[in-house]
N, C-alpha and C positions, 0 to 999 in steps of 0.2 A: 446518435444519442446512446449513451451507456445506460441501460435500464436494469442493471443488476442491482437489486436491493440487498445490500450486505448488512444484515443486522446480527449483532453478536449476542448469543444467548447461551446459558449453561444448562438448559433443560435437556439433559441427556441421562436416561436411566442407567446407562453403562458407565457413567463418569467415575463412580467410586471404584469400579473394577479397573478402569484405566489408570487411575491414580495409584492404586495398590500395585499393579503390575509394573508401572513405570518406576516406582520406588524400589521394588524388588530387583529390577534390571540394573538400576544405578548402583545399588548396594552390592549385588552379587558380581557384577562386572569388576568392580574394584577389588572385591575379596579374592576372586580367583586369579586375577592378574598379580595381585600382591603375593599370594601364596605360591604361585608358579615362579615368580621372578625373585622374590626375597625370602620365601619360605616362612613368612610371618604375617600376622594380622593382629596388631596390638590395639591398645586403648586409644592411642592417637589416631590410628587409622579409622577406628570405629567413629570417633568424634567428627573427623573431617567428612566422612561419608554421610553421617547424619545431618551435618550442616548443609551438605550439598543437596540432599533430598528436600530439606526444608526450604532452601533458597529456590530450588527448581520448582517446587509446588507453588510457592508464593508468586514467582514470576509467571508461571503457567496460568495461575488463576487470573492474574492481571491481564495477560494476553489472550485469555479466553480459549486456551488450548483444549479444554475438556468439553467444549460445545459439540454438538453433532456436526460431523464433517461429511455427512452423506451427500450434501448438495455442492460440495467443493471438490476440486481436483485433488488426487492423492498427493501430488507433488507440492501443493500448497500446505498440506498438513506436515509433510516432511520438512519443508523450509521453516515452518513455524517452530516445530519441536527442536530442530537443529539450532535455530537462533536462540531459543530459550536456554538450551544446554550450553552454548558458547558463552552467553552472558553469565550463566551460573558458574562456569569454570573460571571465567575472568574475575568474577567477584571473589571466588575462593583464592585465586592467586594474589589479589590485592590484600585480602585478610592475612594470608600466610606471610606476605612480604612485610607488612607493617607490624605483625606480631613476632617477626623474626624466627619463624618456625619452618620456612620454606626448605631449609637445608635438611630437615628431618625426614623429608619424603623423597623417594626415588623419582628422578625425572623420567626414567623409562616407564615406570608404572603410571605416572601422571599422564605422560604422552599417549600411552596405549589406552588409558581410560578415557581421555579426551576424544580419541578417534573411534573406539569401539562402541562407546555408549550410544551415540546417536544412530549408529548402524544397527545395533540390536533393537533399539526402540522403534526404528523404521520397520525392521523385519517382522516384529511381533504385531505391529499395527497392520501390516500388509496381510498377514495370515488372518487376523481378526476380521478384516474387511472382506476377505474371500469367504470366510465362514458365514458371515451375515448375509452376503450376496447369495450364497448357496441356499440358505434357509428361506430367503425371499423367493428364489426361483422355484422352490418346492411348495410355495403357497403359504408359508408361515408369515404372519404379520402383514398380510395383504389387506388393504382397506379400500372400500368403495366410497367415492366422494361425488358431490354435486357442486356446481358453481352457480351462485345466484347473481345474475347480471351478465349480459353479453357486452362486456366492456373491454377496453384495451388491456387493462391490468388483468382481468379475468382470463382473456385469451392467452396472454403471455404466461400466466400461472399454469394453465392447462398444457401449454407447450412444454414448459419446464418439467411438469410431472410426467408427461408422455415421453420426453427424451431421457428421463432418468428413472427407468423402471426399478432400480435398486431401492428407491424410496418406498416401494410397496404401496403406492396410492394410485388407484384406478379411477379416473374421472369418467363417470357413466353418462354425464350430460350437463347441458346448460339449461337454466330456468330463468324466465324473465316475464314480468307482467306487461311489458310494453307490446304494442301491436307489431306484427311481423314486419310491416313495411317501414318501421322505424329502426329495425335492427339490421346489422350487417352479418348475415348468416352464411356468407360464402366462405368456404375453406376453413370452417371451424375445426379445431383439433378434436372436438367431441360433439355428438349430435345435439341439436336443440330439441328439448323434450316438452316445452310448453310453459304453462304458468307456474309461479312459485308454489301455488297450492298443491300442484301435483308432486313437486319435490318434497313438500311437507308431509304428504301422505306416506311416501316411501320411508321417510325418516321416522315417522310415528310407528311404522311396522318393524322398525329395527333393521331395515335393509341398507341403510346408509350410515356409515361411521363418521364421515367428515363432511361438513358443510362450510363452503367458502363464500362469504358474502362480499362480492366485488362491485362496489358502487362508488360513484364520485362523492367526494366529501360534502358537496353542496346538497346531496340528497339525504340529509340527516334524518328527516321524518321517516322516509322509507327504510333507512337502516334500522332505526329504532323499532319500526313495525316488524321487520323480518327477524330481528333479534328476539323480540317477544314471541313471535310465532314458533321459532325453533327452540325456545326455552322449554317448550312442552314435549321435547324429544330427548333421547339419550345421546344424540349425535354430538361429537365435538364440533363446536361452531367457531369459525375464525373470521375476523374482519380483515379484508384485504383492501385498504384504501388506495386511491389512485395515485400513489407516489411514483408510479412508473411514468407519469407525465412529466416529472421533473428530471433534470439531468443530474443524477446523484453522484456525489464524490465522497468516498470514504465514509458512508453513512454508518451511524452507530446507534444502538438502542441504549438509553440510560434512563435515570430517574432522578427527579428532584423531590425528595421526600417520598410521597406516594404517587406523584404525578409522573407517568412515563413520558419521555421525550425522545424524538428521533432527530438526529443531526442530519441535515441534508448536505451541507458542505463542511468537510472536516479535513484534518491533516492525517496522513498515514502514520505519523511518528508519535506513538503513544508508548509509555512504559519502556520495555526493553528495546522496542524498535528505535526509540530516540537515542538510547544509550549505544546501541549497535551502530547506528548511523554516525554518531559523534565519534565513537572509537575508530570507525572506518576512516573518517575524515582526518583524524589526527595522525593515524598510522601512515596513510597514503600520502598526505601532504608533507609530513616530516621526511619520509623516504624520498619523495620527489625533490624537495628542496635540497637535500643532501646530494642527490645525484646531479642536479642541474646547477649547483652553486658556481662552477666555472662559467656556465652560460650566463647566469645572472650577472656576474662580474663583467663579462665581456659586453653584454648588451648595455649595462649601465655606463661603461666607458664610451661605447659607441654613441649613446644618446647625448652624453655630456660634450663630446667632441664635435658632434654633427650640427648642433644649433644651440643658441643661448637659451637658458631656462632651467628649471629643476629637472632632475632625472625622473622622479616619480610624479605622476599626475593623479591627484585624489579627487574623485568626482562623487557627488551625492547621488545615491540611487535608493530605490525601495528594497528593503530586505524583508525578513520574516514578519508577517502580519502588517505589512505596509509601513514599517518603521524605517526612517531614513538611516542609511549607513554610508560610510565612506569606502569606496572601492578603489583599490590601487591599480595603476597601470604604468608601464613605462611610457613616458611622454613621446608621442609620435607626431605631434602637430606644433605649429608655431603659436597657436592660440590654445587657450584652455577654458572652453565654455563650461560654465557650471551654474548658470542662472535659470531664469524662467523660459528662455529660448535656447535650445541646443540643436544645432543643425547636424544631422547625421553625415558621416563621411560618405562621399560619393566617388565615383570613378574619376581619376585625374584631379582630385580635390587639391586646390592650390595651398591649403593649410597644412597638408601633410608634407613633412620633410622627406628628403630622399632616403635617409636611414629609417625614418618612420614608416615609409611605404614597405620597406623590407620586413620590419618586425611585425607590421599589421598583417601582411600577406601570410606570414608563417605563424601568426598568433603568439610570437615571442613577447609582444607587448602585454599579454595577459598573465605572464608568469608571476608577477608580484602578488596576484590574487591567491596564491597558495599560502601567503602570510595572512590574508584575510580569513582563510579557512581555519588556520590555527587560532586566530583571534575569536572565532566563533561567529563571525558575521556572514560567512558564506559556507557552502558545502562543495565537495568535489563535483558532485552531480546534482543538477537541479535546473530550473528555468534560468536563462541568462538574465542578469539584472539590466534594466533599462534606465536611462537618465530620468530624473524626476519629471522634467518637462515632457518627455515622451509618454511617461505613465499618465500624466494629467491629460494629455491629448487623446490617447487611445482608450482610456477607461470609459470614455463617453460614447465611443463609436464601435468598440469591439465587445461583443457580448461575453460576459463572464471573465473579462480581462483580469480583474483584480484577484480572482481566485488563484492565479498562479503564485500569489504571495502567501499561500497557506504553508509553504515550505521555504527553507532558506534558498536564496539564489545560488546557482552553481557556476563553476568554471566551464563545464561542458554539460550538455543535456541531450534529451531525445530529439529535440528540434534541430540541434546542430548536426547530429549524425544523419538526420534525414534531409540535410541540405539547406535548412533555413537558418543560416547564419549571416552575419554582415548586414548590409543595408536592407531595410524594409521600405522600399520606395513606393510600394502599392499597398492598399488596404488588404488585399487578398494575401499578400505575403505575411503580414502581421497576424491575420486571422489563422493562417496555417501554423505559424509559430506558436500561437496561444493554444491552438488545438492539440499540438503535440506536447506542450507543457502540461496541459490538464490531463492528457492521457497518461503521462508519466506519473502524476500524482495519484490518479485512479488506480494504476496497476503497479505501484512501487513494490520492489522486492530487492534484496541484496543482490540476487542474480542479475536483475535488470541493471543495477548500478555497475556491476562488473562488466556486463556486456557493453554498456555505453562507454565505459573507460577504455575497453579494448578497441572498440570501433573508432573511437576518437583518434587513436594513434594513426589510423589509416584514412579517416574521412573528415575529422573535425578540426585539424590544424590549418588547413588551407582550403581554398575554394574560389570559385569565380566571383562570388559576391563579397569576398573579404577585401575591403579597400582600406 
């Protein structure tokens, strides 16, 4: 179970400084490159850099770049700012193209600016992170905390704080009003100190700066009681509900009016992430179609000559958000099942034509799906689309099956490079496929897409289960 609660927030006291320094770096990088290469920096240059800063800050705000990154890997922050800068630059190119001013700018200057800016943004963030870490090591901004409730979520919180000392939060103990025989006190990451009243006394003395109330949501009366108790102290009090018991997927904190909401199951493609994913699909699919056009023609001729029937088989499948889409394949069978009952291809399946067996084994039958990508129905990387009949069958017996439709289906995916392609003749195989599909959604990044595409070349086009 993935129990990492990823809530996006902009509550970072240093965010204004980060915004200012990012803007300075974007501006000064273009300025010095332009002066060095063209010996001028004119009004048009000033305008384009100003536009870039505004676009960058807007996209960064939407993507929550200026939240606190202390609990995230540094590489995640680097990927985020690089993605935002790439989308910013792409937006500028589109504006320059349609306003017919692209010829007014040096391509060398623009290229160097595209490359150097994210590098410099990364370098300054790295040094800022090291400075903050050093200050924390010397005892600056260190806070003592207590956790109210010996619960799964409280234990996981304590482990997170213990394993990330750079956060500067030291958990001195757990407090709980239940009898000891009702508590699981073995291997706690911090000592059990007794009743909540004892923790309250420390807080009233000003010895505790943070109080984390970690109780199950059903214990609403006790939660209200503890909130009232600690309102008589100056400690920062946080409510940690037991969301850890859920298998979270791309969770986000948002609000409807004044009401805060937490999404439990969501898509990773928001804002610039969706633009980047779509741009990646269009570029890669267009390039591949251009490269494989002779293969497409050859396979089409082979299908037509090998057996009677259409060249392309269009089958209904579930796409994004469970909507029906038509997925294209080169026809490889003598029948074209597309109804309420669709039998999966099996080994030595009599429906498969001799030429069809070859193109299925080598995945050549899937090539028309690159046109589905250009149509926007599919993506290069994502969960493989299943026939509608198979979706209706497995959604009732495989837990969280329909969550794989939170993203567009893909030509290849994480499950395919892990060996789970082709026939799913057992429930266990389908469960493993869904497990990897959901893992892809939970951990999506551009780098993961690149990795899957690369590994597909060696692992994804053929296999023992491809019939």
